[in-house]
N, C-alpha and C positions, 0 to 999 in steps of 0.2 A: 552327361554323354549316358545313354541307355546300355546297361550290360549285357552281353551276349550272353541268351540262352543257351546254357551247356547239357541241359540233360536232353535224353534222346528216349525214344519209343522204349527201349530193352529198358529203360531205368524205371518207366511207367505202365510198361504191360500189366504185371499186376492190378494194380489200381485200376486199369482201365476193364479189364476183363470183369472184376467184380462189379464195377458201376455199370455194366450194360448187363451183366446178371441180373442185378437190382432193377434194374428199368425194366426187363423182361418181365421180372416177377411180378412187379407193381403192374404195366399194364395186363399181364394175364388175371389179376385180382379186380382191375376197373373192369375187364371185356367181362367177364362172369357176370359181376355186378350189374353193368349196363344190362346184359341178354336174360335177367332173372335171377342168377343165381341156382337153378335145377334145370334137371334135365328134361328135355320138354317131351319127351316119350314115358319116362317111369317115374320122373321125379326124383331121382338121385341127386342129394345134396351133401353129401358130407364130406367130400375133399374137392376143393376144386383144381387141384391138378389130374384128377379124372374126369373134369369136363373138357369138353371138345365143342368146337366151332363146324359144323358140317353146311358147306355150303348148298343151299337147296336146288338149284340151277347150276351146274358145275362151269356151263357156257358163260355164265355173268361171271365167275372169278377174275380178277383181277390183280391179284396176287395171294398167296397162302399166307395166312393169317399168325399158324407157328413160328418159331424159329425167327427169320429175319421180317416178317409182317410186321412183328411187335417195334421194330424200329422204326416205322414209320410215325407219320403225324398222327394224333389221339383223331381228328376230324376225319381223316383218312380211313383208320382203324373202324371208326364209327360205321362209317358208311358202308366198307367190308363186310363187318359183321351185321349190318342189318341185311344182306342177300343168305344169310346163315343163323342156322338155329342151332340151341344148346344142346348138346346130348352126350350122356356121359360114355365111356370108353366101351362098353359091352353094347349099349345101344348104337354106336358108331362104328363099332364091326360089324354089327348084324345088318345096317343099312346096307353099307359098302358090299357085305356077301348075299344081299339081297334077301334075307330072309324076314325085312320089314318094307313094307310100303308104304311110301310118304303119299299122302292123298294131294297135299298140292305143290307137286316139287317144281 
């Protein structure tokens, strides 16, 4: 006879949180590597956590890649990343503030 599972979510909450954080970090590493590892505008490459994905055409965005987007399947993430350019945080802010104009938006 099968033993009834006695654990509840609360017992495993910290483990699950760590596992989700680890997966998101790994996906971030993979996506930065997939997109070339450097800011497409200025060439920054010191810290992957300072690199962002910017949708070239916001109208084609299917989902936000950061945060919950990293929980999607890898193939789906790559298709969404193909709509983006890899930029450092500074260049990304300048794009959003319209200090930088992209040639092929």
